[in-house]
N, C-alpha and C positions, 0 to 999 in steps of 0.2 A: 660746243663743249668738247674739250680734248679728252680722248679716251685714255685712261691710265693703264699702262702696261706693267704687269707685275711679274717679277722673277723671285721665287721663294725657294731658298736652298737650306738644307740642314747643314750644321757645322761639320759633319763628318761625311758629307756627300762626296764620293770619289769621282763622280762623273761630271757634275755640274750641269749647266744648261746653256744652250746657244740662244743668243738674242741679237736682234738687229739694232745697231746703235750708230749714232753719228760719231764722227771722230771726236767731237767735243765731249760727248757723253762718255765715250770709252776712256778718254784722258782723265776726266773727273773721277770716274769710278776707280781707275788705277791709282790716282792720287790719294783717295781716301784710305786705301789699304784694306778695304773690306773683302775684296775678292781679287783673284788673279785674272787679268783680262788678256786673252789670247786672240789674235786676229785669225779669222777663218777665211777671209776674202769676201769681196762683193758686199761690204758693209755688215757682215756677220761676225760676231765675237763669241768666244767661249768664256763663260764665267764660272770660276771654280773657287770654293772656300779656301782660305789660306791661314786658318788658325784664329781668325777673329770673328766676332758676331756683331750684329747691329743692323742698321738699315740706312739706305741712301735714296733720296728722291731728287731727281734731276730732270726738269721738264716734265714730260709725260711718262717717265720711267721710274718705277719703284722696285728697288732691289733689296731683299732681306735675306740675311743669314741667321737662322733661328738657332739659339743654343739648345742643346740636348736637355738642359736642366729646366727649360721654361723661362719665359721672360720675367715673370714676377720673382722667380727664384734668383735670376741674374741680378735684379735690382737689390734684392736683399743682400746678396754676397757683396755687391759694390758698396752699399750703404754701411753694412756691418764692418767691413774692412776700414772704413773711415771713422766709425764710431762704434765701439763694442756695446755701447748703451742703446743702440738702435733696436727698436722693438720689432719683432716679426710681424705683428699686426699692422705695422705702418705700410706694408706693401701687400698684405694678404688679400685685400679686397680688390686688387688690380690684377686679375688673372685672365681677363678676356681681351680679345683684340690683338692687333699687331703691336710692334714695339712702340710706335708713335702714340698709339692709343693708351697703352699701359703707362708709359712715362708721363704723358700729359695728364692723365687721370690721377696718377699718384702725386705729381707735383701740385696739381690744383687742390687735392684733398689735404695734403700736408700744409700748404700755405693757408688754406681756409682755417685750419685748426690753429695755426700760429697767430693769425690775425683776428681770431674770434673775440679776443678781449681788447682789441685796439692795437694800433701800431706801436711798436717798441720805440722808445726815444732814449737819447743819451746826450752827454755833453761833448761838444766838438769845439775846437779852437777856431775862432773867426778873426781874420785880419781885414779891417774895413776902414774907409775914410768917412768920418762923420763930423757934424758941426757941434755935437755935444759929447762930453766925456763919458765913455763907457769902458770899463775895464782899465787897461793900462795903455799909456801913450808909448808908441814905439819911437823913442827919442831919436835913434839913428836915422830912421826913415823920415821923420819929421824934419830934421835938420838938413838932410840931403835933398828932399823934395821941395820944402817950403822954408828956406832960411829966413828968419826974421818975421815970419807970419804966425799968428796965433791960431787962425782957423783957415780951412778945416783941419782936423786932427787925424793922424795916422794911429789907429787903435788896434789893440788885441784883447779879445775877451772870450769867455766860454759861454756858449749858448746851448740850451736844452732843446734839441730838435730831433725830428725823425730821420734826418739825413745822416744815418750812421752806416757802418760797414754791413751789418746784418741785413738792413733793408735794401741796400744797394745790390748785394748779391742776389737777394730774393727777386728784386725787380728785374735784374738782368736776365735771370733764368726764365722768369715768366714771359718776358718779351721774346726771348729766343725760341721758346717752345711754341708760343702763339704764332710765330712766323712760319712754322712748318706747313708746307703745302698739303692740302687734302686732310688736315686734321678735322675730326668730327666737330660740327658747329657747336654743340653743347659744351664740349671741352674747351674749345677756343673762346667761347663766350665767358666761361668761368675764369680762364686765364686773363682775358682782357679786363674783366671786372676787377680782379685782384690787382692788376697793374694800375688801374685807375685809383685804387685805394692808396697807392704809394706815389701819388702824383707829386708830392713834395720832395721826393727822393731823387738824387742825381742818377742819371742814366749812364752806366759805365760804357766807355767807348769799346768798340769791338777789339778783341785781342789784348785788352788792357789787363794787367795783372790783377788778381782778385785782392781786395783790401783784406787786411788781417783782422781776425776776431777770435775770441776765446770763449768756450762754453762757461757759463756761470749760472748762479741761481737766478739772476735777473733775466737772462735770455733763454732759459731752459725750454720754454714752450716753442721757441724758434728752432731748436737744434735739429730735429728730424727733417724739417723743411730745408734748412740750410745745407745739410749733408747731401740731400738729393739735388738741390740747386747747384752745388759745387760740381757734382757728377755731371749734370747737364752741361754746365759751362766748360768743363774740361774735356768732355768727350764728344760734344755736339758742335759741329761747325756749319757755317752757312756762307755761301758766296753767290754773287750774281751769276746766273746761268744764261742759257740762250733765251732770246726774246725777252730779256729783262726778268725772267723767272728766277726764283731762288733755288739754288741747289743746296740741299741740306743733308748732313750725314751725322750719324751717331754710331761710333765704332769703338769697340773695346776688345782687348786681347784676353781671351778666356784663361790661358795659362797664367797670365799676370793677375787676373781677378782671383783665381783659385789660390795662387800662392799667397797673395795679400790676405785673403780671408782666413786661410789655415794659420798663417803666422799670427794674426791678431787674435783669432778665437782660441788657438792653443796656448798662446802666451797668457791670455786672460784666465783660461782654465787651470794652468799650472801655478798661477800666482797664489792659489789657495793652499799650496803645499809649502813646506819649509824649503828655503833656498831662494835662488834668484833665476829668473828666466830671461834670456837674451835673444832678441831677434837679429838675424843676419850676423851671427857670431863669427868673428874673424880670428883665424888661427893659421897654422902653416903645416904642410905635409912633410917638409924636409927640415933637417937640423939647421941648415944655412938660412932658413926662412925666405927662400926665393919662390916657393910654390904656395901661394895663398889658397886657403879653403874658406868657404863662407856658408855653412849650413843655415837653413832657414830658421831653425829654433834649436837652442841648446839650454837645458836646465842645469844649473850649477848647484852643487852642494858643498858648503864650506869653501867656496871659491873655485872648486874644481868641476869640470864637466861630469855630469851624472847621467844625462840622457840626451840623445841627438835625434832630430826629426828633419825630414826634407819633404816638401810638397811637390807632387808631380801630377799635373792635369793631363791625363791620358785616358781616353775612353775606348781605345781599341781593345780587341780581345787578346788573349794570351798568345794566339797563333802569330801575332805580329813580331814577337820576340823582343819588344821594346824594354822589358824590365832588366835585361842583362846590363846595359850601360848604367842604369840607375843603381843596381847592386854594386857594380865596380866603384861608383862614386861614393856610395854609403860605406863601403868597406874601407875606402881611404879615409873617410871622416872618422870611423871608429878606430882605425889604426893610429891616426894622428892624435886623437883625443884620449886614447887609452881606454876605450869602452868595449864591453863585450856584447852590446846590443845597439842596433840602430833601427829607426822606424821610417819606412817609406809610406807617406800618406798619399793615396791615389784618389782621383775623381772617378771611381768605379773602374771596371775593366780587369781587375785582378782577383785571384782567390786569396782570401786573407790567411794569415798564418806565418810562422817563422820558417826561415831557410838557414840551416846550419852550414857555415862555410868550411869546406874541407881543410884539415891541417891547421885550423885556428880555433880559438874559443869564441869567435865572433858569430853572432846570430843576427840576420837581417829579417825584420818583420814587415810584411806587407799589410797595410791597413787601409782598405778601400772605404770611401765615404759614399753613401747613397745620396747624391745631389738632387735627386728627384723627390726626396722626402720633404716634409714640411720644415720650415725654419726651426721650430722648437726641437723636432726630432734630429735635425742636422747638428744643432748645438749640443744635443744630448750625446751624439756619437763622438763629438770632440771631447766632451767631459769624460766619457768612458775611456777614450784613448789616454787622456792625462792620468786617469786613475790606474789603468793597466801599467803604464810606463813607470809611474812613481812607485807602485807596489812592487814591480819587478826590481827596480833600483834599490828600494828599501830592503828587499830580500837579499840582494847581492851584497849590500853593505853589511848586513847582519851576518851573512855567511863568512865574509872576509874577517869580521871581528872574531867570530868563533874559531876560525882556523888560526888566527894570529895568537889567540890565548890558549890554544890546545897544547897539552904537554908533548914534548918531542918524543 
């Protein structure tokens, strides 16, 4: 039995760890983008986090970069960014073990729930050659392939079957997850059993684009499982490694995860207030419109910008000096949009509160989120941010009206 070598790093680890790797393992690790791989000589390599989190298994090597937020919290951020209706309890029970364990357990549990009342079925269009009439005859194909012959017939018909997009995505994720080397046997067994329940469903080829589907009343019980299945298929890769072993990687960019989560959650929270909320709002800094700006979230009132937000996933302390560039960027947003206040939403690491910019009326507010809190608490923090920003904007609008109607 091959001894598994583990390298476990924190996402903010500034030192990393040295490991003895083959050239093939080093090349595969570098290709995944999970860590920076630096040669030390004599088969030794330095592994350093590079802004991404996840896990890689290649042969006897297991490399993990753990998120500061925790793995279950990472899954929640990923799933909620895909679907604001994703429930916190869908991942709350998966808090123990490494990333492979948590993702495998979560996928198995959500798929079990989805299939508890049977496999979802739907109508799909089938083109087939038959001796009996079913559906419609494809006249063009019939004349091209069998001119002058009555049988067999080229037909097109709709069939009510389980081989639909939802089941294809679920089965592909179950198979990819079950193929992870070293996955606990109980979890692998559950994944394999669920795969067997979908035996009538087409197995999607590796790297094939995912079929399209839309949430509806009919597939509502499938949606949480499908959101996680899509995350598995988009972020987890597998390739043949040394000695015919499978090299598997699950890698995500935490800044991108955080930005997506804040954008979706804040947009959802602001939708309860009058006006319109736009993600990735496009405007320009200069009159000639050659310098484009794109804040993460802008709330509009009467068609005009009323509040602007930008998400920054940075967990360092204030001594690093990183907020300066963020403030410059937000100041440019406020200037271009004609706003007196802008909100910088951080993934911890800053002291909350406003910063008044000298010689201007612009105020930049730091709003750190506690990403280690429970999903309901985290969403509550977003709701509070939306409330603070809207209240401040409403006060500013009212002050402007009072000044406009005051006697000279």
